N, C-alpha and C positions, 0 to 999 in steps of 0.2 A: 735535088735531094731524092725525089721519086725515081728519077732515072738511075741514080746510083744504087738505090735499094733494089730496083728491078734487075740491074746487072748482077747484083750480089746473089740474088735468090732465083734467078732464071738461067736456063741453059744457054740462051742466045744462039748464035750460029755454030756453037762448038759441038763436037761429037763426044759421047761418053768415052772414058778412058779404056773401057773394055774393048773398044775397036782396035786399040793399039796392040792388044793381046790376041786379036782376031777371034775373040770370044772362045778361045781354047779353054775348055772346062778345067783341065788340070792346072793350067797357068793361072786362070782367074781364081780358082779356089786356093791355089798356093798363096796368092797375094791377099785374098780375103782372110784366110786363117792367120797368116803371118802378121798382117797389120792389126787384126783383132786381138791376137794374143799380146802383141806389143802394147796396144792401147790399154788392155786389161792390166798388164803388169805396171804400166806407167800410172794408172789410176790407183792401184793398190799401194804403190810406194809412198805417195803423199799422205795417205791415211795412216800408214805406219809412222811417218815422220811427225805428223800432228799428234798422234797418240804418245810418241816418245817425248815430244816437247811438253805435252800436257802433264805427263807423269814426272818429268824432271824440271820442276820449277826453278831449281838452282842452276840450270844449265846456262853457261855464258853464251852470248851471241845466238840466242834461240831464234831470232828473226831470220837468220840466214837459212835455217832449215825450212821455214815457211816460204822463203823466196825460192829455194830449190823445189819445194812442192808445187808452186805456181808454174815454174819452168817445166817440170815434168808433166804436169797436167796439160800444159799447152802443147808439148811434144806428143802426148797421147792423143790429143784432139786432132792434130794434123794427120795421124795415122788413121783415125776413124774417117776423116775426110777423104783419105785415099780410097777407102772402101766405098764411100758414098759416090765418089766421082767415077767409079766403074760404070754406073748406070746414069748418073745425073751430072752433067758437065758444068757444075757451078764453079768454074775455075777462078772467078773473081773472089768468091767467098773463101775458096781454098787458099788463094794467094794472100788474102787479108789475114787469115789465121796464121799463115807462115810468117807474115810480117810481124804480127803480135808476138809470135813465138821468138822471132829474131830479137825484138826489143827486150823481151824478158830475159832471153839468153845473154845478150850483151850486157844488160844491167846487172844480172847475176854474176857474170864473169868479172865485171869491174868491181862490184862490191866484195867478191871473194878475194881479189888481189889486194884490196884495201884492208881486208880483215886478216890476211895471213900474218903480218907483223904483230898485230894485237894477239892473235892466237899463240904465236911463238913465244910471246912474253909471259904466258900463263905458266905457273909452277908445274914442273913435271912430277909424275908419281914418285920418282926417286927423291926429288927435293922434299915432297910432302912426307915421304917415309923417313928421311933424315931428320926433319923437324919433329916427327913423332918419336923417333929414337932419342932425340935430345930431351924432349919433355919426359919420356920414361926414365931417362937417367936422372933428371931432377927429382922425380917422384921417389926413386931409389935413394937418392941423397937425403930426401926429406924423411924417409923411413929410418935411415941410419941415425939421423939426428934425434929422432924420437926414441929409438932404442937406447941411445947414449943417455938421454934424459931419464928414461925409466930405470936404468941401472944405477943412476946416481941417487935414486930415492932411498937407498939403504944407508946412506950417510946421514949424519945429523945436520945441524944448522949450517956448518961451513960448506958441506958438499951440496946442500940445497941451494945456497947462494951461487956456487960454481955452476950448477945445472941451469939456474936462471940466466946466467950470462951466456952459456952455450946455446940455450934455446933462443934467446934474443938474437944472437949472431946468426944462427941457422935460419931463423925466420926472415931476418933482413936479407941474407943472401938469396933465399928462396923468392922473396918478393921482387928483388932486383932482377933475377934471372927470368921469372915469369913475365915481368913487365917488358923485357927485351924481346920476348917471343909472342906477345899478345897478338900482333898483326900477322904472324906467320900462318896460323891455322885458326879459323873462326870456331870450328868444332872443339879442340882441346880446352876453349873458354869455359865450358861447363866444369872441366876438371879443376881449373884454376879457382873458380868460385867455391867449389867444395873444399879445396885445400885451404883457402883463406878462412872459411868457416871453421875448419878443424884447427887452424892455428889459433884463432881467437878462443875457441873452446878449450884448447890445450892450456893456454895461458890462464883462463879462468879455473880450470881444474888444478893447475899447479898452485895458484894462489890459495885455493880452497884446501889443498893438501898441506901447504905450508902452515895455514892457520890451524888445521887439525893437529899437525905435528907439534906446533908450538904449544897448543892447549894441552896435549898429552904430556909433553915434557914439563910444562909449568905446573899443571894441576896434579898430576899423578906422580911422575918420577921426581919432580922438584920437591914436592911435599914429603915424599918418602925419604929422600936424601937429607932434607932438613930435620926430619925426626931422628934419623940416625945420628946426625951431627949433634943434636941436643942431648941424646942419650950418651954419646961418647964424652961430651963436655961434663955431663953429670957424673960419669964414672971417675973423673979426675978428683972429685971431692968426696967420694964415698969410701968408707972404711968397712961397712957392713958387707960381708961376702954374699949374703942372700940377696940383698938389693942389687949388688953388682951382677950376680948371675941373672937376675930377672931382667935388668936393663940390657945385658948382653944378648939374651935370648930374644927379647923384643926387637933389638936392632937386627939380629939375623933374620927374623921373620919379615921385617920391613924390607930388608935387602932382597930376600927371595921374591917378594911380591913385585918389587921394582924390576928385578931381573926378568920375571915372567912378562911384565908389561913391555919391556924392551924387546924381548923375543917376539911377542905378539905384533908389535909395530913392524919389526923386520919382516915377519912372515906376510903381513898385509901388503908390504911394498913389493917383495919378490921372494917367494918360497925357495929355500936352498935346495929342496927336493928336486926342483926343475933342473938344476945344474948337476946335482949329485946322482940322482937315480933316474932322471928322464921324465918324459911327458906323461906317460901312463900313471906312474907313481904319484906325480904331482897332482894330476887331475883327480885321482882317487882320494888323496888327502884333502884336496880343496872341497870336493863334493861332500865328503863326510863332515868336514868342518862347517860348511854352510847348512847341512842338515841339522847338526847339533845346535847351531845358532838360531835357525829360523823355524825348526819343526817340520819343514818340508821333507818328504821322503825322497832322497836322491839316490840314483843308481847309475853306475858306470858299466857299460858293456863294451869291453875293449879286447880285440883280438891281438895276438902277438904281431908286432910290426916286423916285416922282412927287412926293412932298410933303416939304418941309423939316421935319425933326423938331424938336420942342421940346427944349431942354436937359434937361428933366426926363425925357422919354421916352428920349432917348439914354442918359442915365445909367442908367435902370432896365434897359434892354436890355443895356448893356455889363456891368453888375453881375451880371445873371442868367447871361450867358455866362461871366464870370469865375468866379463861384461854381461853376457846373456843371463847367467844365474843371478847377478846383482839385479837386473831388471825384473826377473821372475819374483825374487823376494820382495822387491819394492812395489811392483804394480800388478802382478798376474793373479794374486790370491789363489795360487795353485796349491794342491795337496801333494802332487808327485811331479818329479822332473827326471827325465832319463837322458843320459848322454851316451851316444854310440860313437866308437872310433875304430876304423879299420883301414887297411891299405889294400888297394886294388891296382895291380900293375904299377904304374908310375904316378898314381894319384893317392892322396890322403883324404879320406872321407870322414866328415864329422856331422852328426845329427844331434840337435838339442830339442827335446820335445817336452812340453808341459801340458797339464790339464786345466789351465787357468781360464780367466774370463776372456782372453783374446783382445785384439785391438784392430783398428783400421790402419793397415800398413802404409797405404798411400798417403793418408792424412799425416801420419807420424813422420814420413819421409819429407813431406813438404814443410812441416814445422821445423825439422832439423836443418834443412837447407836455408831456412829463413832465420836461423840463429837460435832455434829452440834446443831441446835436449840433445846432447852429443851421442847418446847411446846407440841409436839405430845407425846413424851416419858413421860412427866409429867402427861398428861391426863391419859395415860394407867396405870402408876404406882399408881396414886391416887385411881383408881378403884380397881386395884389388891390388894393393901395393906389393903382394908377393905373387901376383899373376894368377890368383885363384878366382873362384866364382862363389857367390852366396845367394841363396834364394830363401826368402822369408814368407811363409804362408801363415795367415791367422784369420780367424773369423770370430766375431763376437759370440761369446759363450761356448766356443769350440776349441779353445786352447791355441797354442802357437807351436809351429815347427820351423826350425832353422836348419837348412841344409848347406853345408860348406864343402867345397872341393878344392883342395890345394895341390898344385903340381910339385912333385919331388925332384924333377929333372932340373929345375931352375936353381936348386939349392945344393 
């Protein structure tokens, strides 16, 4: 063993490699500089590979990069040994390093050949893009189903039942299609969870809306129609003209109140102004109506729009404002709320700002994703489903600002 170590680290009977170059300075320095630069480059490459593997923890087959790093370090060391043997003929040590380099090289080559079929089996970017497009298509279908359900709210009990059937069918189709693509992309998983939360909350909102509609129809409109019926039955048995006129007038007043209640229910479900006069007029009416109801000072700052908006985009923008103002009235304790709307090139910009008590946005978002209030998640999903972006900024005691940017080109 001692003899082996002695042979490795001593020159023995051999002459330095520089004698082969006749110690020609230009030739010696050419080899020194070339081998040194090669070694420096070889040592820098593994550092880059290790840094890349460290940053990309999700990288498949990351061990092959580390193996390449060992191989490259071994190659760089052999070049340094070439510089060393110019003066020190430790050729046994140089040969041992080359042997180690050969082993690492051969092992790396064999592992690479074994790895190629596995790497080829990975999904290509085109396949991932196709999966993304398919999921985006499903999101669009989900949005269309939601719009159909919203429009059906202007009907009474019969159309409410029809909308329930359509929602159940759309949700069933959506759950089936999402289940088929669960294993295609681990990242679109987050979108699936949010859609499932929305579906559950939509069903809860629908049932709550049905209860409210039934209560309004039974308690208010039903009682009014019953009173009109009793008056009309009484008129059949009266001969006194004054009593007849009194009951007739009372019936007319009751019918007028019932008509106003029906109109109010219809406006709460979907204002006809949105279809007849457009988004700006509908927003101005809704903000004024909320101001009268809640006492909050509401203001709309809207510039003339250069582009006619699609019904889908108008509905999305109106619902975002509707949901935001509802949250302000319920939770913000604000005195003033301002809504700004303008078009900039191919983007529709919307800002909703209040001077209320503010809230913790991140905490509210976590509660929403775990099945809490639908408001914040609903705002974000409405913007995302039309390809837009939404940013919610709020601080305790500093009010809340919601910025929405919706693309016009997609619609």
